C-alpha positions in Angstrom: -0.2 10.8 38.7 -0.3 9.5 34.8 -0.2 11.5 32.4 -3.2 10.6 30.9 -5.1 11.0 34.3 -4.0 14.8 34.8 -6.8 15.3 31.3 -9.3 14.2 32.9 -8.7 17.1 35.7 -9.8 19.0 32.8 -13.1 18.1 31.6 -16.0 20.5 31.5 -19.1 20.5 32.9 -22.3 17.4 32.9 -24.0 18.1 29.4 -27.9 18.2 29.1 -28.2 14.8 27.4 -26.4 12.0 26.3 -26.4 11.1 22.6 -25.9 7.7 21.5 -22.1 6.7 20.9 -22.1 7.3 16.8 -23.9 10.4 17.4 -20.9 11.3 19.5 -18.1 10.4 18.1 -19.3 12.5 14.8 -19.8 15.1 16.5 -16.7 14.5 17.8 -14.6 14.2 14.7 -16.9 17.0 12.6 -16.0 20.0 15.1 -12.7 18.9 16.5 -10.9 16.1 14.3 -8.9 18.3 11.7 -7.8 20.3 14.1 -6.8 17.2 16.5 -4.9 15.3 13.3 -3.0 18.7 12.1 -2.5 19.1 16.0 -0.7 15.7 16.4 0.8 15.2 12.7 2.7 18.4 14.0 3.9 16.8 17.6 4.7 13.6 15.8 7.1 15.5 13.0 4.3 14.4 10.2 3.8 11.4 10.6 0.0 11.2 9.5 -0.8 7.7 10.2 0.6 7.8 14.2 -1.3 11.1 14.4 -4.6 8.9 12.9 -3.7 6.5 16.0 -3.3 8.8 18.7 -6.3 11.0 17.8 -8.7 8.1 17.4 -6.9 7.0 21.4 -8.2 11.0 22.2 -11.7 9.8 20.8 -12.3 6.6 22.8 -11.2 8.6 25.9 -13.4 11.3 25.1 -16.1 8.6 24.3 -15.9 7.1 28.4 -16.3 10.3 29.3 -19.3 11.1 27.4 -21.4 12.0 29.9 -19.3 14.9 30.6 -18.7 16.6 27.8 -20.1 17.8 25.1 -18.0 17.9 21.4 -20.2 20.1 20.0 -18.2 23.2 22.7 -15.3 24.7 22.1 -14.5 24.3 25.9 -13.9 20.1 25.2 -10.8 21.2 23.4 -8.7 21.7 26.1 -9.3 18.3 27.7 -9.0 16.9 23.7 -5.7 18.7 23.3 -4.4 17.6 27.0 -5.2 14.2 26.6 -3.5 14.4 22.5 -0.5 15.7 24.2 -0.4 13.4 26.8 -0.8 10.5 24.9 2.4 11.5 22.2 4.7 12.1 25.2 3.6 8.5 26.5 4.5 7.2 23.1 7.4 8.6 22.8 8.6 7.9 26.3 7.4 4.0 25.7 9.8 4.4 22.5 12.8 6.0 24.2 12.3 3.3 26.8 12.1 0.3 24.4 15.7 -1.3 23.0 16.4 -0.2 19.5 15.7 -2.6 17.1 18.1 -4.3 15.3 18.3 -6.2 11.8 20.3 -6.6 8.2 18.6 -3.5 6.6 19.4 -5.3 3.0 16.4 -7.7 4.7 14.2 -5.1 5.2 14.0 -4.2 1.5 14.4 -7.5 0.3 11.3 -8.1 -2.3 9.7 -11.6 -2.0 8.0 -12.8 -4.5 4.1 -14.7 -4.4 4.1 -16.1 -7.7 1.3 -13.1 -8.0 3.2 -11.0 -10.5 4.6 -13.8 -12.5 0.9 -14.9 -13.2 -0.1 -11.7 -14.1 2.7 -11.5 -16.8 2.0 -14.9 -18.5 -2.0 -14.0 -18.3 -0.5 -11.3 -20.5 1.9 -12.6 -22.4 -0.5 -15.2 -23.6 -3.0 -12.3 -24.3 -0.1 -11.1 -26.0 1.0 -13.9 -28.6 -3.1 -14.2 -29.3 -2.8 -10.7 -31.3 0.1 -12.6 -33.1 0.1 -15.0 -36.5 -0.3 -18.1 -36.5 3.4 -19.2 -38.6 4.5 -16.0 -36.5 3.7 -17.7 -32.9 4.9 -21.6 -34.3 8.0 -20.6 -34.9 8.1 -18.2 -31.7 7.0 -22.2 -30.1 9.8 -23.5 -31.5 13.2 -21.5 -31.3 12.1 -19.9 -27.9 9.8 -22.3 -25.9 11.3 -25.5 -27.2 14.8 -24.4 -27.7 15.2 -25.4 -31.1 17.8 -24.0 -33.9 16.9 -22.2 -36.9 17.8 -25.5 -38.7 15.6 -27.7 -36.9 12.9 -25.3 -36.8 13.1 -24.7 -40.9 13.2 -29.0 -40.7 10.4 -29.7 -38.6 8.1 -26.9 -40.0 9.4 -28.1 -44.0 10.2 -23.6 -44.3 13.9 -23.2 -45.5 15.8 -21.5 -42.8 15.8 -18.1 -44.1 12.1 -18.1 -43.3 12.4 -19.2 -40.1 14.7 -16.4 -39.5 11.9 -13.8 -41.3 9.5 -15.3 -39.3 11.1 -14.8 -36.2 12.1 -11.3 -36.3 9.1 -10.0 -37.4 7.0 -12.3 -34.8 9.7 -10.9 -32.2 8.4 -7.8 -33.0 5.0 -8.1 -33.3 5.1 -9.6 -29.7 7.0 -6.7 -28.5 4.7 -4.4 -29.9 1.8 -7.0 -28.7 3.3 -6.5 -24.9 4.1 -2.8 -24.9 0.4 -1.8 -26.0 -0.6 -3.8 -22.6 1.6 -1.9 -20.4 4.6 -4.6 -20.4 8.2 -4.0 -21.2 11.3 -6.4 -22.0 12.3 -5.3 -18.8 9.8 -6.5 -16.8 9.7 -9.7 -18.4 13.5 -9.9 -17.5 12.7 -9.4 -14.2 9.6 -12.0 -14.0 12.2 -14.8 -14.9 15.3 -13.9 -12.6 
């Protein structure tokens, strides 16, 4: 006899009226849900996600016997807790019977970029560049985006090299502040580039 079949032996007597399935499950969770969840979590060593799955399976099994169970009474609790206990034991046995999973632990924690972070960072950067004065944006474009030297930028813009250096310094500082106010820090940009 399987573990789940033995819980059916504990089914309380028939109920007077059979409720709608939604009403049955709502009443079951209302009267017994938190006690079942806490019991399952203890049996599963604090794994609340698995505990929720087990409680949901118990609710489904109880619903299959809705004509025999009254979810509004305490007399149904032994049946519910026995079914839950058997499901936990069956799950534990199933995991023990399965060979252990192997793999490279480094790959389990490897981050895979889907491009969304890069796109969002680019949007924030474009928005922050709008906060700069036009002369500051222009010098950053030539020096950092186009990769021109200070002297090449000075020649293209028709300003002295000292002006290019000064604008670059103040533009970088203003951009850093604009990014910081938007929650993006220099370390975030370097991680995006890598």
